[in-house]
C-alpha positions, 0 to 999 in steps of 0.5 A: 858844523853846529847845524850838522851836529844839531841833526845828528843830535836830533836823529839819535834822540828820535831813534833812541826813544823810538824804541821802548826797549831802550827807554827801559834800558836807560831809565828803568834798569838803573833804578832796578840795580840800584835797589838790588845793589842797595839792599843785597850787597852788603857785608853787614851780618845780622841774624845768623841762624844759629843752632844750640847744642847744650849739654850742660842745660843749666842756668849758666848755659841758658844765660850764655844762649840768651846772650847771643840771641839778645845781641841781635847778631844770632837767631836761635832757630834750633836746639840740637839734642844729637851730635849727628844733627850738627852735620846734617843742619851744616851740610843742608846750609839751614844754619850758619853756626852751632853753639856747643856747650859742653857738660860742666859748664855751670860748675866751671863758672861757679868755681871760677875755673876756666871753661870753653864753649865752641862755635862751629861756623859754616866757612863756606863764605869766609868774610861771613865766617870771620865776622860771625867768630868775631861777634861771638868773641865779643859776646863771650868776652862781655859775659866773662868780664860780668861773671869775673866782676860778680865773683869778686863782688861776692868775695870781697863785699864790694867789687874792687877796682880793677885797672884795664886799658879801654879802647874807645874807637871812632869811625870817621866818614861812615860813623855806623860802618853801614857798608850801603853808604860805601857801595851806593856811591860805587853803584853810581859809577859802575852803572853810569858805565854800564849804560854808556858803554852800552849805548855807544858800543852799538852807535856805528854798528847799528849804522852798518846793520840797518843799512844807513852808513851809505847815507853818512858816507855821501852826506857832508858831515866829518868824522868829528861831527859824527862822534859829537852827534853819537856821543852828546846824546848818550852823555845827556842820558848818562847824566840824567842817570846818575842824577836819578841814582843819586837822588834815590841813594841820598832820599831812599837809602839815606846815603850822606853827600857831604861835598860839592855837588856841582864838583860830583857833576863836573867829574861825572862829565869827565868820567862820561867823556872816557866811558863814552870814548872807549863805548864808541872806540868799540863801536868803531872796531866791531862789524855787528852788535853782537860783537859790540856787545861781548867786547863791551862786557870783555872791558866791563867785567874786568874794569868792575873787578879792578876798580876796588868796588868790591876787592880792595885794590891794596890786597891785590898783587903789585903789578895788578895794582899798577894795571888799575891805574889805567882803569877809569872806574877807579878814579871815579869811584875814588872821587864819588866816594870822597864827595859823598862820604868825606866831603873832600874837594879839588885839592884832594881829587885833582889827580883823579880828575886830571887822569880822567880829563887825559884818558877821555881826551886820549880815547875820543881822539883815537875813536875820531881817528879810528872812525872812517865814513866807509864801510870797512 
């Protein structure tokens, strides 16, 4: 058995590295995807293109504009002189927010009366709009407290002690709340799934299309040996990609890794066993490489959407939440983020590891049963 599987491994590795396009998919595509995801996939909002419509034109209004500009969240790129211009810049998408300061702003501030300013936000992207409005509320709140303190100081000669409740928030595991630290461990999981699914889903189909299936039919190799010969090379490739992406994530994007590397690669082995089994199962039920590719993406995109990579699972309907428990990507995301950011180990992650072991064994067994050394 060992000799037959070894010959299958040699054959698969030769076939993989003979094709320059496959080498690009295996090694170049994961690096490009990581760089794209690492730089582009972020929920951090900075340098929001902002226009100012200042009807007061006073030192107080300019101080407010300076507070927005100096915060680092807003980039004042235009001063508007006519209200029609507000519609133009928002319609064209050149501006994401417009700060409108009405006449009498300075007078109300000096007399101690309440005053209002308006921030008009492009709500096309609701997530960004919500973050922008939260930033603006913090800036105006800080300015209001500063004005109140100055006024009390002038009235009584010194600033009295004002009782207040102070909130001191502290974030664990991702201290600076950088979305990159949250997404890159997930990128490792989805790239490993994509690569292994693509390669294994076409493994058996390729034999049918190039006409070598007949040779396998008359050979003494058994279905389980063929499954091993088809999956082990892609398992090595999956490990290599995970190692490559992990190194790039840690040393290029400075993502912390606080847990046990051995546990990370052990769980990667269970995860790859699942994705390779699913890919091989797709390959056994497909008649052409085109069918295999379409079936792969039919499984891949729902798996990503229902994994918690982009959308919180807790916000999904209850039925969908139960459905996500069958998604191996969901479980490996918990493992990867737990090891990278929290530094947790086996006592915490054992339920996800057990699921990957059970599901991986089941799909590999099913793929082996499904495969027959026939052309049907």
